[in-house]
C-alpha positions in Angstrom: 58.1 127.2 100.4 59.9 124.7 103.0 63.3 122.6 101.6 61.3 119.2 101.7 58.4 120.6 99.4 60.8 122.0 96.9 62.1 118.3 96.6 58.4 116.9 96.4 57.5 119.2 93.7 60.6 118.4 92.1 59.7 114.5 92.2 56.3 115.3 91.2 57.5 117.0 87.9 60.3 115.1 86.7 61.2 111.5 86.3 64.7 111.9 85.7 65.8 110.8 89.2 68.3 108.5 89.6 67.0 104.9 89.9 69.9 103.6 92.2 68.4 106.3 95.0 64.8 105.2 94.5 62.0 108.2 94.7 60.3 105.7 97.5 63.3 105.6 99.7 63.4 107.8 103.0 67.0 108.1 104.1 65.7 111.2 106.8 66.1 113.8 108.0 63.0 114.1 105.9 62.2 118.2 106.5 64.5 121.0 106.9 63.7 121.7 110.3 64.3 117.8 111.3 68.0 118.4 109.7 68.6 121.6 111.5 67.4 119.6 115.0 70.0 116.9 114.1 72.2 119.3 113.0 71.5 121.1 116.3 71.9 118.1 118.1 75.4 117.1 117.1 76.9 120.4 118.3 75.9 122.9 115.4 74.6 125.4 117.3 73.7 128.2 114.7 71.8 125.5 112.3 68.7 126.9 113.5 69.3 130.2 112.4 69.6 128.9 108.8 67.7 129.6 105.9 66.0 127.4 103.8 67.8 126.2 100.9 66.3 126.3 97.6 66.8 124.2 95.1 67.1 125.6 91.5 64.0 124.2 89.6 65.4 125.3 85.8 68.6 123.5 86.3 66.7 120.2 87.5 65.1 119.9 84.4 67.6 119.1 82.7 70.1 117.3 85.5 67.7 116.6 88.6 70.7 114.4 90.6 73.3 117.4 90.0 71.1 120.1 91.1 70.5 118.8 94.3 73.8 117.8 94.9 74.5 121.6 94.0 71.8 122.9 96.4 73.7 120.5 99.3 77.1 121.7 98.4 75.9 125.5 98.8 74.1 124.6 102.2 77.2 122.8 102.8 79.1 125.9 102.1 77.1 127.9 104.7 77.7 125.7 107.8 80.6 124.2 107.2 82.4 127.3 104.6 86.0 126.8 105.9 86.3 122.7 104.4 84.0 123.1 101.7 85.4 123.4 98.2 83.5 124.5 95.3 84.6 123.8 91.4 87.3 126.3 90.8 88.6 127.4 93.9 92.3 126.4 94.7 91.4 123.9 97.4 89.2 122.0 95.0 91.6 122.0 92.6 94.9 120.9 95.0 92.4 118.2 96.5 91.5 116.7 92.7 95.0 116.6 91.8 95.6 114.3 95.1 94.7 111.0 93.6 96.7 108.3 92.3 95.0 107.1 88.6 93.8 109.9 86.1 90.5 108.3 85.6 90.1 109.7 89.3 91.7 113.3 89.3 89.6 113.5 86.0 86.2 112.9 87.8 84.4 116.5 88.9 82.2 116.3 92.0 79.9 119.3 92.5 82.0 120.0 95.7 84.4 118.7 97.6 84.4 118.7 101.3 87.7 118.0 104.0 86.5 117.4 107.7 88.4 118.3 110.1 86.7 115.8 112.6 84.1 112.9 112.9 81.1 115.3 113.4 82.3 117.1 110.5 82.0 113.9 108.8 78.4 113.3 110.8 76.9 116.8 109.8 78.0 116.2 106.0 76.3 112.5 105.9 73.0 114.1 107.6 72.8 117.0 104.7 73.6 114.7 101.8 71.1 111.9 102.7 68.6 115.2 103.3 69.1 116.3 99.2 69.6 112.6 98.5 72.9 113.8 97.0 75.0 110.7 96.0 78.6 111.0 97.5 81.9 109.2 97.9 84.5 109.1 100.3 88.5 109.6 100.0 91.6 108.0 102.0 94.7 108.3 100.3 92.7 108.3 96.6 95.0 105.1 95.7 92.0 102.9 93.7 92.6 102.6 89.8 89.0 103.1 88.4 86.3 106.4 88.1 84.3 106.6 90.8 86.1 104.1 93.5 86.5 107.2 96.1 85.5 110.5 94.0 82.5 111.1 91.7 81.8 112.9 89.0 78.4 115.1 89.9 78.1 114.1 93.2 79.5 115.2 96.6 83.3 113.9 97.3 84.4 113.5 101.4 87.9 114.0 101.4 89.2 112.8 104.5 92.7 113.7 104.6 92.5 116.2 107.4 91.8 113.1 109.7 95.3 112.5 110.4 95.4 112.0 114.0 98.2 109.7 115.3 98.9 108.9 118.4 100.8 105.8 120.8 99.6 104.9 123.9 101.4 105.3 126.7 101.9 101.5 127.2 103.2 101.6 123.5 100.6 98.3 122.4 98.1 101.0 120.7 98.7 103.6 117.5 95.3 105.5 116.8 95.5 106.6 113.1 93.7 109.1 111.1 91.5 107.2 108.1 93.4 110.7 106.6 96.9 109.6 107.1 98.8 107.7 104.3 101.2 104.8 105.3 104.4 106.6 104.7 103.4 109.3 107.4 102.5 106.9 110.4 105.7 104.7 109.7 107.8 108.0 109.7 106.3 109.2 113.1 106.7 104.9 114.4 109.9 104.2 112.8 111.8 106.7 115.5 109.9 104.9 118.7 111.2 101.8 117.0 107.3 100.9 116.7 105.4 99.7 113.8 101.7 98.3 112.6 100.5 96.5 110.1 99.7 98.4 107.3 100.7 99.2 103.6 104.0 98.6 101.6 103.5 101.6 99.1 103.8 105.0 101.0 101.1 106.9 99.1 98.4 104.5 99.6 96.3 105.7 102.6 95.1 104.2 105.5 91.1 103.9 105.0 90.9 102.0 101.6 93.7 99.5 102.6 92.8 98.3 106.1 88.8 98.3 105.1 89.7 96.3 102.4 92.4 93.4 103.7 95.9 95.3 103.6 98.5 93.5 102.9 102.1 94.1 104.7 105.5 92.9 105.3 104.6 91.6 108.3 101.9 89.6 107.7 103.7 86.4 108.2 103.7 87.3 111.9 100.7 89.2 112.6 97.8 88.6 109.6 96.9 91.4 107.1 96.1 95.0 108.0 92.5 94.1 108.9 93.3 91.6 111.7 95.1 94.3 113.7 92.5 96.9 114.0 91.4 96.8 117.7 89.2 99.6 117.4 87.0 101.5 115.0 85.7 105.0 115.2 82.8 105.2 112.5 79.8 107.3 111.3 77.0 105.0 111.0 74.6 105.5 108.4 72.1 107.4 110.8 75.3 109.7 111.3 76.0 108.8 114.9 79.5 108.5 115.5 80.6 105.0 117.4 83.4 103.2 118.8 83.6 99.7 117.3 85.5 96.7 118.6 84.7 93.0 119.4 83.0 93.8 122.6 80.8 96.7 121.8 80.0 95.9 118.1 80.7 92.3 117.3 78.7 92.0 114.0 80.1 95.4 112.6 83.5 94.6 113.9 83.8 91.8 111.8 81.8 93.3 109.1 84.9 95.9 108.9 87.7 93.7 108.8 87.2 93.3 104.8 83.8 94.9 104.1 85.1 97.7 102.5 82.8 100.7 102.6 79.5 99.3 103.1 78.9 99.9 106.6 79.8 103.5 107.4 82.5 106.2 107.5 85.4 104.9 109.3 86.9 108.3 110.7 90.0 106.4 113.0 91.9 103.2 113.1 93.2 102.0 116.3 96.0 99.8 115.4 97.9 97.3 117.0 101.3 98.1 118.0 104.6 95.9 118.1 108.4 96.5 118.7 110.1 97.1 115.2 113.7 98.3 114.5 115.4 98.4 111.2 114.8 95.3 109.0 116.6 93.9 105.5 114.8 94.4 102.0 115.2 96.1 98.5 114.2 95.3 95.0 116.5 93.2 92.8 115.9 93.5 88.7 116.1 90.3 86.5 116.8 89.7 82.6 113.6 87.7 81.4 115.3 84.8 81.2 115.2 84.1 84.9 111.6 83.8 84.9 112.0 79.8 85.8 114.3 80.1 88.6 112.2 83.2 90.2 108.4 81.3 89.6 110.4 78.1 91.2 111.6 80.5 94.2 107.9 81.7 94.8 106.5 78.1 94.4 109.4 76.9 97.3 108.8 80.3 99.2 104.8 80.1 99.4 105.4 76.8 100.6 108.1 76.8 103.6 107.3 80.5 104.5 105.9 79.2 107.6 109.6 78.1 108.6 110.5 81.8 109.1 107.6 84.2 109.5 109.7 87.2 109.3 109.8 87.0 105.6 108.0 89.0 103.1 108.0 88.6 99.2 106.7 89.8 95.4 107.7 88.7 91.8 106.7 90.7 89.4 106.9 91.0 85.3 106.7 93.9 83.7 107.6 95.2 80.0 109.3 98.1 80.2 111.0 100.3 77.1 110.8 97.6 74.6 111.9 94.7 77.2 110.4 92.3 79.1 111.9 92.2 83.0 111.5 90.3 86.3 111.8 91.9 89.7 111.6 90.8 93.3 110.7 93.1 96.4 112.4 90.8 99.3 111.7 91.7 102.7 113.0 90.5 106.2 111.7 91.9 109.4 114.6 91.6 111.1 118.3 93.6 110.2 120.1 89.8 108.9 121.4 89.8 105.3 120.7 87.1 103.3 118.3 84.7 105.5 118.4 81.2 104.5 114.5 81.5 103.6 115.6 83.5 100.3 118.7 81.4 99.5 117.1 80.4 96.4 116.2 83.6 95.4 119.2 85.4 96.2 121.2 83.2 93.9 119.6 84.3 91.2 121.5 86.3 89.4 120.1 90.1 89.2 120.6 92.7 86.9 120.4 95.6 89.7 119.6 95.3 93.4 118.8 97.9 96.4 119.1 95.1 99.1 120.2 96.9 102.3 119.2 97.0 106.0 117.2 100.4 106.5 113.6 101.2 108.1 110.5 100.6 106.9 109.8 104.7 106.2 112.7 103.8 103.5 111.5 100.8 101.9 107.8 102.0 101.1 109.2 105.2 99.8 111.3 103.4 97.2 108.1 100.9 96.4 106.1 104.4 96.0 108.7 105.5 93.6 107.8 102.9 91.3 104.1 103.4 92.0 103.5 107.2 90.0 100.5 109.3 90.2 99.9 111.0 87.2 98.8 107.9 84.9 95.7 106.0 83.7 95.4 102.8 85.6 93.7 99.5 86.0 93.9 96.5 88.6 92.4 93.2 88.3 93.3 90.4 90.4 92.6 86.5 91.0 93.6 83.7 93.8 94.9 80.8 92.8 96.7 77.6 94.2 100.2 77.2 94.7 101.3 75.6 91.5 104.5 76.2 89.1 103.4 75.1 86.1 100.1 77.3 86.1 101.8 80.3 87.3 104.5 80.0 84.3 101.4 79.1 81.4 99.8 82.5 83.6 103.2 84.5 82.6 103.1 83.6 78.7 99.1 84.3 79.0 100.6 88.0 80.3 103.1 87.8 77.4 101.0 87.4 74.7 98.0 90.0 76.0 100.7 92.7 76.1 102.1 91.9 72.6 99.2 93.6 71.0 99.5 96.9 73.0 103.0 98.0 73.4 102.6 100.7 70.8 100.5 102.6 73.7 102.0 105.7 75.0 103.6 105.8 78.3 102.4 101.8 78.8 104.0 99.9 81.9 102.3 96.4 82.4 103.0 94.5 85.3 102.2 90.9 86.5 102.3 90.3 90.1 102.8 87.5 91.9 102.4 87.4 95.8 101.7 84.3 98.5 99.0 84.5 100.9 100.6 81.4 103.2 99.4 79.2 106.1 100.9 81.6 108.7 99.6 84.7 107.0 95.8 83.2 107.0 96.3 81.5 110.5 95.5 85.1 111.9 92.5 85.6 109.4 90.6 84.0 112.4 91.6 86.1 115.6 89.3 88.1 117.6 85.8 86.9 116.2 87.5 86.3 112.5 87.4 88.6 109.5 85.2 88.5 106.6 87.4 87.5 103.7 85.9 83.3 104.2 90.0 82.0 103.4 90.3 79.1 105.6 94.1 78.0 106.6 93.7 74.7 105.3 93.4 76.5 101.8 96.8 77.9 102.0 99.4 78.5 100.3 97.7 80.4 98.0 99.0 83.0 95.2 97.4 86.2 94.5 97.9 87.7 90.9 97.7 91.5 90.4 97.6 92.2 86.5 98.2 95.8 86.5 99.0 98.0 83.8 99.5 101.5 83.3 99.2 103.9 80.1 99.1 107.9 79.3 96.2 108.5 76.7 92.9 108.4 77.1 92.3 107.0 73.4 93.8 103.5 74.3 91.4 103.2 77.4 89.0 100.4 75.7 92.1 98.3 74.5 94.6 98.1 77.1 91.9 97.6 79.8 89.9 94.7 77.3 94.0 93.1 77.7 94.2 93.3 80.9 90.5 91.5 81.4 91.2 89.1 78.7 94.5 88.1 80.7 92.6 87.3 83.8 89.8 85.4 82.1 92.1 82.9 80.7 93.9 83.1 83.8 90.9 81.7 85.6 89.9 79.4 83.0 93.2 77.5 82.6 93.1 77.4 86.5 89.6 76.0 86.4 90.7 73.6 83.9 93.9 72.1 86.2 91.3 72.3 89.4 93.7 75.2 90.6 91.0 78.5 91.0 90.6 79.8 94.0 87.3 81.8 95.2 88.8 84.8 97.1 89.2 88.4 95.3 91.4 90.7 96.8 89.1 93.9 97.2 92.0 96.2 97.0 93.4 94.8 93.9 90.0 94.2 92.0 88.6 95.7 88.8 84.9 97.7 88.5 82.7 94.9 87.8 84.4 92.3 89.9 82.3 90.5 92.4 84.5 90.5 95.4 82.1 89.7 98.5 80.9 86.5 95.9 84.5 85.4 96.9 84.2 85.5 100.4 81.7 82.4 99.9 78.0 82.5 100.4 77.9 82.2 104.2 79.9 85.5 104.9 78.3 87.2 102.0 74.7 86.6 103.1 76.0 87.4 107.1 77.4 90.9 105.4 74.4 91.8 103.6 72.4 91.2 107.0 74.9 92.7 109.1 74.6 96.1 106.5 70.5 95.9 106.6 70.9 95.8 110.6 72.9 98.9 110.7 71.7 100.9 107.6 68.0 99.8 106.7 67.7 102.4 104.5 70.7 101.4 102.6 72.7 104.7 102.4 75.9 103.2 102.1 74.8 100.9 98.8 72.5 103.7 97.3 73.9 107.1 98.3 77.3 105.5 98.1 77.3 103.9 94.6 81.1 104.0 94.0 83.6 100.9 94.7 82.3 97.1 95.6 79.0 96.8 97.0 77.3 94.2 98.5 75.0 92.2 96.6 71.1 92.5 97.7 
């Protein structure tokens, strides 16, 4: 029996198909011979000799979607045996361990594929479409919630081996594979006295951060990561591999600058590159009694930052080992100790300090230490107008919510404030503009990240509820004071937050239209359900 007949037989016998896929939707290839022809066309010359895969109908009686993915995984194990890992294998177990949050690591796909090239990604996508197997794509695996870059009983494409790194002869462009992590990138650029706009924690992946926006220590002078990609190599929904830039595909280029995983699988980022030597920075810890001085310093920094675009600031409040503490992460892009922009904050007496002149790699490794893997995690976020009273009230809300969950094992809750300054926003409109929908006239803004980490799954519900309640109260307060703002930062958003509505109605509609143009069957909406999807 032909493979497509097995699929049709299963569809006729069972009605348990995943409604997000839809039995009336054709993703192509539609027949097994079409699949083999498509694989042969992209360079898999032995595909024509492959046997017809068998769909285990006995399994389909209990779980249709799982059996389709099992068939897809078996077939991929035939055509890509060296990069397809089945459950129980050493490679499968090792890849599952490379997630930041336990919720992601505990998610178990039917198989994992670790492509070595964009064509491997293309072949894998053809197979998942033929078998209608739900899939996920992982770059660094640093998202908090289950299903973001892993998928239960589906197929996970792990891009870790797509780790190309190449600096152009004129030193203005760096090609970076989507499987790289930022610490790996910087460790190769620092000896060259060069840098790019990327993440501030060494273990975060290039792909997810850049597609979601991407805040950098150098954003005051260059904008966010999505504003500094000259070209993307992308596998589109039809499995073609294309180079996307402002000239070749201007609509896709716009969409990829903040549009997440909705338009294709990005396999390489070509990043604008600039001279960068040593810098000054580090972390300072304070007693919670310094909160008023630190929030005042944050408020003033947000307003004054355009006077010195080399400066970057994070202010956080945490509950750790029975007490509340405050923390700043202060960075300056030049090797200058105590630049005047930080005078107010540096005047606040600290308990500890790691401030020093060093390189970017050292600074992102420091932040990596305080963001360890192996815990349960939730991030949730909102953006507000810069207002000192509001920030003080949000801290009070945070403390109140944490008080009810202090007994949770391994608890480390944090409230993090980060300014989105006018100088940062000024870059959002360059090269056709990004998709985020933030205007320079709206700044400065304050981005908050409510981040809770804990150890035991029995505490999931109450901790997630506390984080969401803290955010809900903060948003309600901001609205009552007319200080709310629509934008939701994708890289800090929690499952269920409407990220793309926060980009504004016009940008959201534009992204949906671009998605339908380049992905008419909506492969990346229906077959890749994880992370944040466009609303249709």
